[in-house]
C-alpha positions in Angstrom: 123.8 81.4 67.2 121.5 84.4 68.6 117.8 83.7 68.3 115.4 86.0 66.1 112.3 85.3 68.4 112.4 85.2 72.3 110.6 82.0 73.6 108.4 83.7 76.1 105.9 80.5 75.8 108.4 78.4 77.7 108.1 80.7 80.6 104.5 80.8 80.6 104.2 76.9 79.9 106.4 76.2 82.9 104.2 78.5 85.1 106.9 80.8 85.8 105.5 83.9 83.6 102.1 84.8 83.4 102.5 86.5 80.2 103.1 90.4 79.6 104.9 90.8 83.0 108.0 92.4 80.9 105.6 94.7 78.9 106.4 98.4 80.9 106.0 101.8 79.7 107.8 102.4 76.1 108.3 105.3 74.0 105.5 105.7 71.4 105.8 108.0 68.1 103.6 111.0 68.5 102.5 110.3 65.2 101.4 106.9 65.9 99.5 107.9 69.1 97.6 110.3 66.8 96.6 108.0 64.5 93.7 105.7 64.0 96.2 102.7 64.3 96.9 103.6 68.0 95.5 100.3 69.7 95.6 101.5 73.3 94.3 99.0 75.8 94.3 101.1 78.5 94.0 104.9 79.0 97.2 106.4 80.4 96.9 108.3 83.7 99.8 110.6 82.4 101.5 111.2 79.3 105.3 112.6 79.2 106.5 114.1 75.8 110.1 114.2 75.0 111.3 115.1 71.1 109.0 112.9 68.8 108.0 110.5 71.5 105.2 110.1 73.8 105.9 107.9 77.2 102.2 107.1 78.2 102.1 106.2 81.8 99.6 103.7 83.2 98.3 103.3 86.5 99.8 99.5 86.9 102.8 100.5 85.2 102.6 98.0 82.3 102.5 98.8 78.4 99.3 100.7 76.9 99.3 98.3 74.3 98.9 94.9 76.6 95.6 93.6 76.8 95.1 93.0 80.4 92.7 90.0 80.2 94.2 88.1 77.4 97.9 89.3 78.2 98.6 89.7 74.5 99.9 93.1 72.6 97.7 94.7 70.5 100.4 95.8 68.3 102.5 92.5 68.1 103.5 92.3 64.6 104.4 96.2 64.8 105.8 96.2 67.9 108.7 98.5 68.7 112.3 97.4 68.4 112.7 97.5 72.0 110.1 94.9 72.4 111.3 93.0 69.7 114.9 92.6 71.3 113.8 91.9 74.8 115.4 88.7 76.1 117.9 88.5 73.2 120.3 91.0 74.8 122.0 91.3 78.4 120.7 94.8 78.5 116.9 93.4 78.3 116.7 90.4 80.3 113.9 88.1 80.8 114.2 86.9 84.7 112.8 83.4 83.9 114.6 82.6 80.6 118.4 83.5 79.6 119.7 84.7 76.1 120.5 81.3 74.8 116.5 80.1 75.7 117.2 78.2 78.9 115.3 78.3 82.1 117.2 80.0 85.0 117.4 78.4 88.4 115.6 80.1 91.3 118.5 81.7 92.6 119.3 83.6 89.0 115.6 84.2 88.5 115.4 86.4 91.7 118.8 88.0 91.1 117.8 88.9 87.3 114.6 90.2 89.1 116.5 92.5 91.5 118.7 93.8 88.6 115.6 94.4 86.7 114.0 96.3 89.2 117.2 98.6 90.0 117.2 99.2 86.4 113.6 100.0 85.8 113.8 102.2 89.3 116.7 104.1 88.1 115.3 104.6 84.5 111.9 105.8 85.9 113.6 108.2 88.2 115.6 109.6 85.2 112.8 110.2 83.0 110.8 111.9 85.8 113.6 114.2 86.5 114.0 115.0 82.9 110.3 115.7 82.7 110.5 118.1 85.7 113.5 120.2 83.9 111.2 120.5 80.7 
């Protein structure tokens, strides 16, 4: 049976993840970015806009809503669907915990990390190519 919350705490408690490692660049609705509720923890170095979304790009490649000291999300209760589904579906895998909530073996962790890195590199390349076409 699918879980409704991903068990990140397991990976953190086991010392596999320091927390927030999965928090990358996410699309943010323009109206949220302009509101007083925009709780960005770091200032983006660049902002890419497409349709009704902005993509705040940070120097470290992590989400603008991730508190760098506590490793907690500043908008956790209102986080985007993309973040809510992380680790629960195959398309958004956690390198440390599988979709059934089980800890991966070291070999599977390395393989999943390579797959994620390849996927992220491809997505960033596509975003940058689209940006230059605009």
